[in-house]
C-alpha positions in Angstrom: 4.4 -32.7 -24.5 3.8 -31.4 -20.8 0.3 -30.7 -20.3 -0.8 -28.4 -16.9 -3.7 -29.6 -16.0 -4.1 -27.6 -13.0 -6.9 -24.8 -12.6 -5.1 -21.3 -12.5 -6.1 -19.3 -9.7 -5.4 -15.8 -11.0 -9.3 -15.8 -12.3 -8.6 -11.8 -13.5 -5.6 -12.9 -15.9 -6.2 -12.1 -19.7 -5.4 -15.2 -21.6 -5.2 -14.9 -25.9 -8.0 -15.3 -27.1 -6.6 -17.6 -30.2 -5.8 -20.1 -27.1 -7.9 -22.9 -27.8 -6.9 -24.1 -24.3 -7.2 -20.9 -23.0 -5.8 -20.6 -18.8 -4.8 -24.2 -18.4 -1.3 -23.2 -20.8 -1.5 -25.7 -23.9 -2.4 -24.0 -27.1 -4.2 -26.7 -29.2 -0.6 -27.5 -31.1 -2.1 -26.4 -34.6 -0.8 -24.0 -36.9 -3.7 -25.4 -39.8 -5.6 -22.8 -41.1 -9.2 -24.0 -43.0 -7.5 -23.6 -46.6 -4.4 -25.6 -45.2 -6.7 -28.4 -44.6 -8.8 -27.8 -48.1 -5.4 -28.2 -49.3 -4.7 -31.1 -47.4 -8.0 -33.3 -48.4 -9.7 -32.8 -45.0 -12.3 -31.7 -47.0 -13.1 -29.7 -50.0 -13.9 -25.9 -51.2 -16.7 -26.7 -51.6 -17.8 -27.2 -48.0 -15.0 -25.1 -46.6 -16.8 -22.2 -48.0 -20.1 -23.7 -46.7 -18.6 -23.7 -43.3 -16.9 -20.4 -43.2 -20.6 -18.8 -44.1 -22.3 -20.6 -41.0 -18.9 -19.1 -38.5 -19.3 -15.8 -40.1 -23.0 -16.9 -38.8 -21.6 -17.4 -35.5 -23.5 -21.4 -35.6 -23.4 -23.5 -33.5 -21.1 -26.1 -34.5 -20.3 -29.4 -33.0 -17.1 -31.3 -34.2 -17.3 -35.5 -33.6 -14.9 -38.6 -34.4 -15.1 -41.5 -32.4 -11.7 -42.2 -32.9 -8.9 -39.8 -30.9 -6.7 -37.9 -33.1 -8.3 -38.0 -35.2 -8.3 -34.0 -36.4 -11.2 -32.4 -34.1 -9.7 -29.4 -31.9 -7.5 -29.1 -35.3 -10.9 -28.5 -37.1 -12.5 -26.1 -34.8 -9.6 -24.7 -34.2 -9.4 -23.1 -38.3 -12.9 -22.9 -37.8 -13.5 -19.9 -35.0 -11.4 -17.7 -37.4 -13.9 -17.3 -39.4 -15.8 -15.7 -36.5 -17.7 -12.0 -37.1 -14.2 -10.2 -35.8 -16.2 -8.2 -33.2 -16.6 -11.5 -31.7 -15.4 -12.5 -28.3 -14.4 -16.0 -27.6 -15.2 -17.8 -23.9 -13.1 -20.9 -23.8 -15.3 -22.9 -20.8 -12.9 -24.2 -18.0 -14.2 -27.5 -17.8 -15.0 -28.7 -14.6 -13.8 -25.5 -12.8 -16.4 -23.5 -14.8 -18.4 -21.0 -12.9 -20.2 -19.4 -15.4 -20.1 -16.1 -14.6 -19.3 -15.0 -17.7 -23.1 -14.9 -18.4 -23.7 -11.5 -16.4 -20.1 -10.1 -17.5 -20.3 -10.9 -21.7 -22.6 -10.1 -24.2 -24.8 -13.5 -25.4 -25.1 -11.5 -29.2 -20.8 -10.7 -29.6 -19.7 -14.2 -27.6 -19.1 -17.6 -28.9 -18.2 -20.0 -26.3 -15.9 -22.6 -26.8 -15.4 -25.9 -25.4 -12.4 -28.1 -26.1 -14.3 -31.4 -25.3 -18.0 -33.0 -23.9 -15.8 -35.2 -22.1 -15.2 -36.7 -18.6 -11.9 -37.9 -19.9 -10.2 -35.0 -18.3 -10.8 -31.9 -15.5 -9.8 -29.8 -18.7 -13.1 -31.0 -20.4 -16.7 -30.5 -19.7 -19.6 -32.7 -18.3 -22.3 -33.3 -16.2 -24.3 -30.0 -15.5 -22.1 -28.2 -17.3 -23.1 -29.7 -20.6 -26.6 -29.5 -19.3 -26.2 -25.7 -18.4 -24.6 -24.7 -21.7 -27.0 -26.1 -23.8 -29.4 -24.7 -21.1 -27.7 -21.0 -22.6 -28.1 -22.2 -26.1 -31.3 -21.9 -25.2 -31.6 -18.4 -24.3 -29.0 -17.4 -27.8 -25.2 -18.3 -26.5 -23.6 -20.0 -29.2 -20.5 -22.9 -29.0 -18.1 -24.5 -30.6 -17.1 -27.4 -28.8 -15.7 -31.6 -29.9 -17.2 -34.9 -29.4 -16.8 -38.2 -29.8 -19.3 -39.7 -31.6 -19.7 -40.5 -35.2 -22.2 -39.2 -36.4 -25.3 -36.6 -35.2 -27.3 -39.0 -34.5 -24.8 -40.7 -32.1 -24.2 -36.7 -31.0 -27.5 -36.4 -29.6 -28.1 -40.3 -28.1 -24.6 -39.2 -25.5 -26.3 -35.3 -24.6 -29.5 -37.3 -23.8 -28.7 -40.0 -22.4 -27.8 -40.5 -19.0 -25.8 -38.8 -16.9 -25.7 -35.4 -19.4 -29.6 -35.4 -20.1 -30.1 -32.2 -22.2 -33.6 -31.5 -23.0 -34.5 -32.4 -26.7 -35.6 -28.6 -26.6 -32.2 -27.4 -25.9 -31.0 -29.5 -28.7 -32.7 -27.6 -30.6 -30.3 -24.7 -31.2 -27.1 -27.3 -32.5 -26.9 -25.6 -36.3 -24.2 -27.9 -37.7 -22.9 -31.6 -36.9 -19.5 -32.2 -38.5 -18.0 -35.5 -38.3 -14.1 -36.8 -39.1 -12.6 -39.9 -40.1 -9.0 -41.0 -39.6 -7.2 -44.6 -41.2 -4.5 -45.3 -42.9 -3.7 -45.0 -46.5 -0.9 -45.3 -49.1 0.0 -41.4 -48.0 0.3 -42.5 -45.1 -2.7 -41.0 -41.7 -5.8 -39.7 -42.8 -7.4 -37.4 -41.7 -11.0 -36.5 -43.4 -14.4 -35.1 -43.0 -16.7 -37.8 -43.9 -20.0 -36.4 -43.1 -21.7 -32.3 -42.7 -25.4 -32.6 -41.3 -27.5 -30.5 -40.1 -30.1 -30.2 -37.8 -33.8 -29.7 -38.4 -36.9 -29.6 -36.2 -39.4 -31.0 -36.9 -42.2 -30.9 -34.5 -40.8 -32.1 -30.9 -38.4 -34.7 -32.8 -34.8 -33.1 -34.0 -33.3 -34.0 -37.6 -30.9 -34.4 -39.8 -30.0 -33.3 -42.8 -27.2 -34.9 -45.2 -25.5 -31.6 -46.7 -21.6 -33.7 -47.7 -20.9 -37.3 -47.3 -18.0 -39.3 -47.6 -18.2 -42.9 -48.9 -14.7 -44.7 -47.8 -11.2 -42.2 -46.2 -10.4 -42.0 -49.5 -13.3 -41.2 -52.2 -14.4 -37.8 -52.8 -16.3 -35.8 -50.7 -20.0 -35.8 -52.1 -21.6 -32.2 -51.8 -25.0 -31.6 -52.1 -25.4 -28.3 -53.4 -28.8 -27.1 -52.9 -29.0 -28.6 -49.4 -26.3 -25.9 -48.5 -28.5 -23.0 -50.0 -31.4 -24.6 -48.4 -29.4 -24.4 -44.5 -28.4 -21.1 -45.2 -32.1 -19.8 -46.2 -33.8 -21.5 -44.0 -31.6 -21.7 -40.4 -29.6 -18.5 -40.6 -32.2 -16.7 -42.8 -30.3 -15.2 -46.0 -31.7 -14.9 -49.7 -31.0 -17.7 -52.2 -29.5 -15.1 -53.9 -27.3 -13.3 -51.7 -26.6 -17.0 -50.2 -25.5 -18.7 -53.8 -23.3 -15.3 -54.8 -21.3 -15.9 -51.2 -21.3 -19.0 -50.7 -19.0 -19.2 -55.0 -17.6 -16.7 -54.2 -15.9 -17.8 -50.9 -15.0 -21.5 -52.6 -13.7 -19.5 -55.7 -11.3 -17.4 -52.8 -10.5 -20.4 -50.8 -9.3 -22.9 -54.2 -7.3 -19.5 -55.3 -5.8 -19.4 -52.0 -5.1 -23.3 -52.0 -3.0 -22.4 -55.6 -1.5 -19.0 -54.6 0.0 -21.7 -51.7 -1.5 -19.6 -48.1 0.0 -21.9 -45.6 -0.3 -21.5 -42.0 -2.3 -19.5 -39.4 -0.6 -15.8 -39.9 -1.0 -16.1 -43.8 -4.7 -17.1 -43.7 -5.1 -14.0 -41.1 -4.1 -11.6 -43.6 -5.6 -12.8 -46.3 -9.2 -13.0 -44.7 -8.3 -9.3 -43.3 -8.0 -8.3 -46.7 -10.8 -10.4 -47.7 -13.0 -8.6 -45.5 -12.1 -5.3 -46.6 -13.9 -5.8 -49.9 -17.4 -4.6 -49.7 -19.4 -8.0 -49.9 -21.5 -6.2 -52.2 -18.7 -5.7 -54.7 -19.3 -7.2 -58.6 -17.2 -10.4 -58.4 -16.3 -11.4 -61.9 -18.7 -15.0 -62.8 -20.0 -14.5 -59.4 -23.3 -15.9 -60.7 -21.4 -18.0 -63.2 -22.2 -21.6 -62.7 -20.0 -23.4 -59.9 -19.0 -26.2 -58.7 -20.4 -26.0 -55.2 -24.3 -24.7 -57.1 -25.8 -25.8 -59.4 -28.1 -22.0 -59.7 -28.7 -20.2 -63.4 -26.7 -17.1 -64.0 -28.0 -13.7 -62.7 -30.1 -12.0 -65.3 -28.4 -9.5 -67.2 -29.9 -6.2 -67.7 
C-alpha cells in the first residue's frame, strides 16, 4: 500500500472522522470492529465490555505493543467507535501539528488521536508535541494513542525519559493501558491482548492495577471482575450497582453479536446505533444474574 507522507496545506479541508490517518490520505486499512476482535480471539467479551464502558467515558487509552504489526491501530480504531456519538475526533498531524485546535475545539467534546508516539515517521508525534499533548491532558483533554512498549511501566519509562521528559503529574491523566502481543500458533499469526492495566495515582507516584492478563498468547485472558468494577467506580465515578449492571449488559450484547455473525464496521455501527437507541435504564432480562464478568449478588427483588 502506497503511503503519502506529504503534509497537505489545505488546512481548512474537511476529512472523514473515521479516517485514522486523518489528513495524510491513508486509512487504517482495517474493517474490524470490537465484535470482530472478540470473535477472532484478540480479547474476550468481558474485557471488551469494560473497554467499551471506558470509551463511553472518553477515557484516555494507550494501546501498546513491542512488536510492529501487533494490531495496535486496529484495536484503537475499533475502540474509538465506542466514543459518545457527539464526540469530535481530532487527529494530530505528527511533526506538522500546530495545536490550533486548542482555541477552536471544546475539550469536553473532543477526543484527540495520535496514530503513534514515535520518532520513526513525520506523521507520528514526538518531542515537544508529546509534551504538549500530555500537558493538555492535565487540563482536561482526552487522548487515544498507540506506542511501542510492553506494558504500562515501559510506557511510563518512555514518556518520562529522554528526550520526551513528560512530567509525572501529566501522566496521571492516562486511564488505561492495553498491551498486545504477537506470535505464531498452529492456526497462524496470533494477535492478542495480553494485559489491561488501569493507572492509579498514589501520592506523587504512578501505580498500575492489572485488570486482565494472558500468560501466553495461546492461553485464555484471565479477567479480574472486581478490578473492572473498582476502576469504573473509582476512576469514572459510576456507582457499583450501575457499573455492574451496565458491564454485564454489554458483555451479553457483544457475545450475542458474535453469535449473530455481526461482521465489519458497518454492521457493527448499525447494531450499536440500535443499542444506543434503547434507554439504558431499560430492564434487561437477567441483568443482575451472576455472569462471567462479575460475582456480585443478584439485586433484591421487591
